[in-house]
Structures are given as C-alpha cells and as structure tokens.
C-alpha positions in Angstrom: 0.1 0.0 0.0 2.8 2.3 1.0 4.7 1.6 -2.1 1.5 2.4 -4.4 1.3 5.8 -2.7 5.0 6.6 -3.3 4.5 5.6 -7.1 1.2 7.6 -7.4 3.3 10.6 -5.9 6.0 10.1 -8.4 3.6 9.9 -11.2 1.8 13.0 -10.2 5.3 15.0 -10.1 6.3 13.7 -13.5 2.8 15.0 -14.7 3.2 18.3 -13.3 6.8 18.6 -14.8 5.4 17.4 -18.1 2.6 20.0 -18.0 5.2 22.8 -17.2 7.5 21.7 -20.0 4.4 21.7 -22.5 3.1 25.0 -21.6 6.2 27.1 -20.6 6.9 28.0 -24.3 5.5 27.1 -27.7 6.6 27.7 -31.3 4.6 30.3 -33.4 6.9 30.0 -36.6 10.0 28.1 -37.4 11.6 29.1 -40.8 14.8 28.2 -42.6 16.2 30.2 -45.5 19.1 29.0 -47.6 20.8 31.2 -50.2 22.5 30.4 -53.4 25.9 30.1 -51.6 24.5 27.4 -49.4 24.4 29.6 -46.3 21.7 28.3 -43.8 19.7 30.8 -41.8 17.2 29.6 -39.2 14.6 32.0 -37.7 12.3 30.8 -34.8 9.4 32.9 -33.2 8.7 31.4 -30.0 5.9 32.5 -27.6 7.2 32.4 -24.1 4.4 32.1 -21.5 6.6 31.8 -18.4 10.4 32.3 -17.8 12.4 29.1 -18.9 15.5 28.1 -20.3 14.9 27.3 -24.1 16.9 24.6 -25.8 17.1 24.8 -29.7 19.0 22.0 -31.4 21.5 23.4 -34.1 24.3 22.4 -36.3 27.5 24.5 -36.2 26.2 28.1 -35.8 28.6 30.7 -36.8 26.6 33.5 -35.4 23.3 33.6 -33.2 21.1 36.0 -31.4 17.9 35.8 -29.2 15.6 39.0 -28.6 12.2 39.8 -28.0 10.3 41.5 -30.8 8.3 43.9 -28.9 11.1 45.7 -27.0 14.4 44.3 -29.0 15.7 43.1 -25.4 18.4 40.4 -26.0 18.4 37.3 -23.9 21.6 35.3 -22.7 22.3 32.7 -25.4 25.0 30.2 -25.4 26.1 27.2 -27.7 27.0 24.0 -25.9 28.3 21.9 -28.9 24.9 20.6 -29.7 22.1 23.1 -28.7 21.5 26.8 -28.3 20.4 27.5 -24.8 18.4 30.8 -24.2 17.6 32.0 -20.8 14.3 33.7 -21.4 13.7 35.5 -18.2 10.4 37.2 -19.4 7.0 36.3 -21.4 6.4 37.5 -24.9 7.3 36.6 -28.4 11.0 35.7 -28.7 13.2 35.6 -31.9 15.9 33.2 -32.0 18.1 33.6 -35.1 21.1 31.7 -36.1 23.3 31.4 -39.1 25.3 28.2 -40.1 27.8 27.9 -42.9 28.4 24.1 -42.7 24.8 22.4 -43.1 24.4 22.5 -47.0 26.8 20.3 -48.9 27.3 20.3 -52.7 28.5 17.4 -54.8 28.8 18.3 -58.4 25.5 20.0 -59.4 23.6 18.7 -56.4 23.1 20.6 -53.1 21.8 18.7 -50.1 21.1 19.0 -46.1 20.1 16.6 -43.5 18.5 18.2 -40.4 16.1 17.6 -37.6 13.6 19.9 -36.5 11.1 19.7 -33.4 8.3 21.7 -35.0 6.6 22.3 -38.3 9.1 24.0 -40.6 9.0 26.1 -43.6 12.1 25.8 -45.8 12.7 28.6 -48.4 15.2 27.3 -51.1 17.3 29.7 -53.2 15.5 31.6 -55.9 14.7 29.4 -59.1 16.1 26.4 -57.5 14.6 23.0 -58.4 14.0 20.3 -55.6 14.8 16.9 -56.8 14.4 14.8 -53.5 12.4 15.5 -50.3 12.2 13.1 -47.5 9.8 12.6 -45.7 6.9 13.7 -48.1 6.4 17.3 -47.4 3.0 18.8 -46.2 2.9 21.5 -49.0 5.3 22.7 -51.7 4.6 26.1 -53.2 6.6 29.2 -54.7 7.1 32.5 -53.1 9.0 35.2 -55.3 10.4 32.3 -57.5 11.6 30.5 -54.4 10.5 27.0 -53.7 8.8 26.9 -50.1 8.6 23.5 -48.5 6.4 22.8 -45.5 7.8 19.9 -43.5 6.5 18.0 -40.5 8.6 17.8 -37.3 11.5 15.1 -37.3 14.2 14.3 -39.6 14.4 16.2 -43.0 16.5 15.4 -46.1 16.4 17.8 -49.0 18.4 17.8 -52.4 18.0 20.4 -55.0 20.1 22.0 -57.9 20.2 25.4 -59.1 19.3 26.6 -62.6 22.0 27.6 -65.0 21.4 31.4 -64.3 21.6 30.8 -60.6 25.0 28.7 -61.0 26.5 31.8 -62.8 25.2 34.1 -60.2 26.6 32.0 -57.4 30.0 31.7 -58.9 30.3 35.5 -59.6 28.7 36.7 -56.2 29.6 34.2 -53.4 31.2 37.1 -51.6 28.1 39.3 -52.1 25.9 36.8 -50.0 28.5 36.7 -47.1 28.4 40.6 -47.0 24.4 40.7 -47.2 24.3 38.1 -44.3 26.8 40.1 -42.2 24.8 43.3 -43.0 21.6 41.7 -41.8 23.2 40.6 -38.4 24.8 44.0 -38.3 21.4 45.8 -38.7 19.8 43.7 -36.2 22.5 44.1 -33.6 22.5 47.9 -34.4 18.7 48.0 -33.6 19.1 46.1 -30.5 21.9 48.2 -29.2 20.0 51.4 -30.1 16.9 50.0 -28.0 19.1 48.8 -25.1 20.7 52.1 -24.7 17.3 53.7 -24.4 16.0 51.2 -21.7 19.5 50.5 -20.1 19.3 53.5 -17.9 15.6 52.8 -16.6 16.6 49.2 -16.1 19.7 49.9 -13.9 17.7 52.6 -12.1 15.0 50.1 -11.1 17.5 47.4 -10.1 19.1 50.0 -8.0 16.0 51.2 -6.2 14.9 47.6 -5.6 18.3 46.7 -4.2 19.1 43.1 -3.1 17.1 41.2 -0.6 17.8 38.0 1.6 17.8 35.6 -1.4 20.2 37.7 -3.2 22.6 37.9 -0.1 22.2 34.0 0.1 23.5 33.5 -3.3 26.5 35.9 -2.7 27.3 34.0 0.5 27.0 30.6 -1.2 29.6 31.8 -3.9 31.8 33.0 -1.1 31.4 29.6 0.6 32.3 27.8 -2.6 35.6 29.6 -3.0 34.6 32.8 -4.6 33.3 31.2 -8.0 30.7 28.6 -8.6 28.4 27.2 -11.4 24.7 27.7 -11.3 24.2 24.1 -10.3 26.6 24.3 -7.4 24.7 27.5 -6.2 21.4 25.8 -6.6 22.5 22.8 -4.5 23.9 25.1 -1.8 20.9 27.6 -1.6 18.0 25.3 -2.7 16.8 28.0 -4.9 15.0 26.7 -8.1 16.6 27.0 -11.4 14.5 29.8 -13.0 14.3 32.2 -10.2 18.0 31.6 -9.5 18.9 32.5 -13.1 16.9 35.7 -12.8 18.8 36.7 -9.6 22.1 35.9 -11.0 21.4 38.2 -14.0 20.3 40.7 -11.8 23.4 40.6 -9.6 25.5 40.6 -12.6 23.7 43.8 -13.9 24.3 45.3 -10.3 28.2 44.5 -10.4 28.2 42.1 -7.5 29.3 39.1 -9.6 30.4 38.4 -13.2 30.2 35.7 -15.7 33.1 33.7 -16.5 33.4 30.9 -18.9 36.1 28.1 -18.8 35.6 25.7 -21.9 32.0 25.1 -22.1 31.2 25.7 -18.4 29.8 29.0 -17.3 30.5 30.1 -13.8 29.8 33.1 -11.7 32.4 34.9 -9.7 32.3 37.5 -7.0 33.7 40.9 -8.2 36.7 42.1 -6.0 
C-alpha cells in the first residue's frame, strides 16, 4: 500500500513537470532560409508564457542572437556544442536566429542537407532552384517570389536540390556578396538592439538599484563565497535550494548590479564574485 502511494506521488510529480514543459513556451513559426551560396539561416519565433531555459538543437552555428520582438531586448544565449540555450527571463514573443555555414553540402550539381526539427518548418530554397528529392513527403510545396517553399512536419528532414544555370553563374560571380548581405543583416539587427538597449538600459539599471538586493540575493552571494568565490549555477542551486528559473533571474540581476560576473571556462559558465 505504501509503495503504491509513493508510485502515485512520483507519477503526479512527473505529470506536473510535463505540464510545465509543455506550456512554458511554444513555437509560432519555424523558418529556414537557404541562399545560393548554401548559407543556412534559421529564424524561430517562440511565444514564452513563463520564464524558462529554451533549448534549440542546431548544427555548427557561426553566429546567433535571441531577442524579444516587442522591445528588442536580448536574452543570454550560449552554444554548448549541440544546442543553443536561451535563458528567457520574461514572457513575450522571442526571436531566435542563427546562421550556419556548414549545413548544406554540394556534390557536383547537387546541393543537399540533412537536419532534424522539433516543429513544423517552412524551408525557403534559393530563388529559381529545383527540388529533386524531399524526404519525408512534405505537407505542402509552393513558390514565393520564385523561391520554392517546402512545409515539413517535425522530425528528420533530407532535401536535395539543384540551381538553374542562371543561378549557378550568379553563385560563382557573387559568392562574397551573399556573405556581405548576411553580415549586414546581422549588423542591422545588432544595431537596432543596441540602440533600443541604450534607451531602456538607464531605466533598467535605475529600477534594479531602487529594488536593491534582498535576503535571497545575499544568500546567493554568501553561497558563492562559501564555494571559494566562484561557482556554477548548479553548485549555487545545490547550496541555496533556490529553483533554477528564479536563480538565473537573480544571477542576471546581481551581474547587472556589479556584485558578480560571468566567466566561462571551456563550455562551463560560472559566476565569480567581483573584487
């Protein structure tokens, strides 16, 4: 009887965790754009309904950014070798964009890529390109401004395509142009975000200063001291018992206020007390 009660309690806890994971955020759109040089740009719009660490599987991203589209506020984002991890500390629609130069392969006249997506995905192939192999069967294929658009279900995706003779000439003559365009897009987005952040930065710092630090913040600082002046989030969590989401919010706040700083050794992020 006692064992049954324990099993029932465990099942209830797992169900609650599952509900939290299911409803903490959801995809609005998942789009992938591929240009004539084979550069791969992924743009995901995610509705964050409660603060959460969002994990996005990726392939060799060369650059990436996460920001809320309503206020251009950037979120901490890191690549751990397989996934992008975004610490979304507020609700709203989050744009997660990354660029990868190592996804699309070319053999002779055939371009191909093999990816795995967790949500329904629109794939925009280069203008005037011709799809020759799509696996699994797409939900829909149509053209937008002479670019094939392929709507794929979640899961593994394999696509092969070829470029028209006109596009092949364009690719040979203007490869560097595409790199410049991609860099310009990233630069424009970053400039808009920096401009916006400068406007709201003062207000945010003043608000944090007014709020000051409370007992839990002091508990985190004392825990880092106890752990030798530097500790990972997991170590601080074990020492203080503060749950992950509120802990990351408080760590971000303490970094903003100048009490601690983020340091990275290899792929491990730690938090260090400032002298």
